[in-house]
N, C-alpha and C positions, 0 to 999 in steps of 0.2 A: 504564566506560561505552563505551569505544571498541569493545568487542566487540559491544555491542548496535547501535552505529552501523553497523558492518560488516554485521551481520545484517539490519538494515533495508535497507541498500543492496542486498544480495543478494536479499532478498525482493522489493524493487521491480524488480530486473532480471528475476527470474523472472516476476512479473506482467506486466511489459512484453513480454517475449519471448512469453508465452502469448497475449497480446492480438495481437501482430504476426503470430504464426503461426496464429491462429485455433484454438489448442489449449487444452486444459484446463490449469489451473495444476498439477494433480497430474501430468500427463504431462510437463510441462516440469521440475518438481521431480524426478521420477524420472530424467530425462535428466541433470540436473545432478548428482544423487547417483551415477549410473553413471559419468559422466565424472570425477568427483572420485576414484573408486576406481581408475580405469584410466589417468588422465593426471596425472602428478605436478605438472604446471604449473597444473592446475585447482585453485583454492582449495577447501577443504572446505566443505561445507554444514553449518553449525552447527545446534544444537538450536533456538535462538531463531528462526533463519530458517525452519526447518521449521514451528515453532509459528505463526509469522505467516502463512506461505503456506497451511497447512492450515486455520487459523482463518479466513482470508479465504475460502477455498474453501467452508467450511461456511456462511458468511453472505453469499456473493456476491450472491445475488438481492436480499436486504434492503439490502445496501450500495448496489447500483446504484439501487434504488428511492429510497433516501434522497438520494443524490447528484442524481438526476433531480428529486426534489421540491424540494430546497432550493437548487439552482443556478439563480438567476434569469437568464433569457435564454440559458442554455446547456444543450443536450441532451447526453447522454453522447457521442453520435456526433460532435457539433461540438467537444467539448473536445479539445485536443491530447492525443495518446496518452500522452505523459509525464505530464501533469497528471492525467489520468483515473486512471492507475495509482498515482500518488503519493497521490491522494485515496482510492482504494480501500484502500490499505494503511493510510493514516492513520486513515480512518474505522473500519476493523477494530480497530486498536490503541486508538483513543480510546474506542470503545464497549464492546469485549469483553475487553481486556487490563487488568484492574484493578490490576495491580502497577506500572504505569507512570503517573507523574503526567501529567495532561492537558497541562500546559505543555510538558513534554518531548516528548510525541507531536507537538504542533503545531510546536515548534521544529525537531524532526528532519525533519518533512515539508517545512517551509519551506527547510531547508538542502538537501534533495534537489532541490527545485524550483530553487534558486539554481545548483546544480551541473549539472543536466541539462536545464533548460528555458529559457524566454524570460525577459526582464527583467520582464514583467508577471506571470509565473506565481507568484512567491513571495507577492505580496499576494493573488492569487486563492486559492491554497491556504490561506493564513492565514485569509482571510475565510470560506471554506467550512467549514474545520474548527472555526473559532471559533463559527460558527452551530450546528454539530452538538454542540459542547461545551455551549452553552446549553441545547439540547434533550435532552441525553444521558439524563436520567432516564427519559424515555418512549420511547426509540428502540430498546430491545432486543427488542421483540416479534418473533416469528417471521414 
């Protein structure tokens, strides 16, 4: 499981960087892959990281729609950038990655929030993803 933990962290970093740069996640992923091949200090981008980033990219509009709909009192633009991208990654994995238990997805997202965001962020991330988990059966529509 440590490998998937690292993969999630790298996927989060790619989503965060794309958001900060105003670039597509595919562009940032390609940059990371290129750097991993040319710079031995750069960690490799694993298969699960690519799966998460590409999966998010495929469903990005739907994920942002869901987050906007179910985040009471918070627009996507008002959310801290870290939280927004942790939620994007967690929502993708929760809804579209069937081989990962929901509890693991939520726990991993909360851990990312503890490591990279504010003291209030873990409970916010937990609450948002918990709400999406409750509604999961009807959320996959395109």
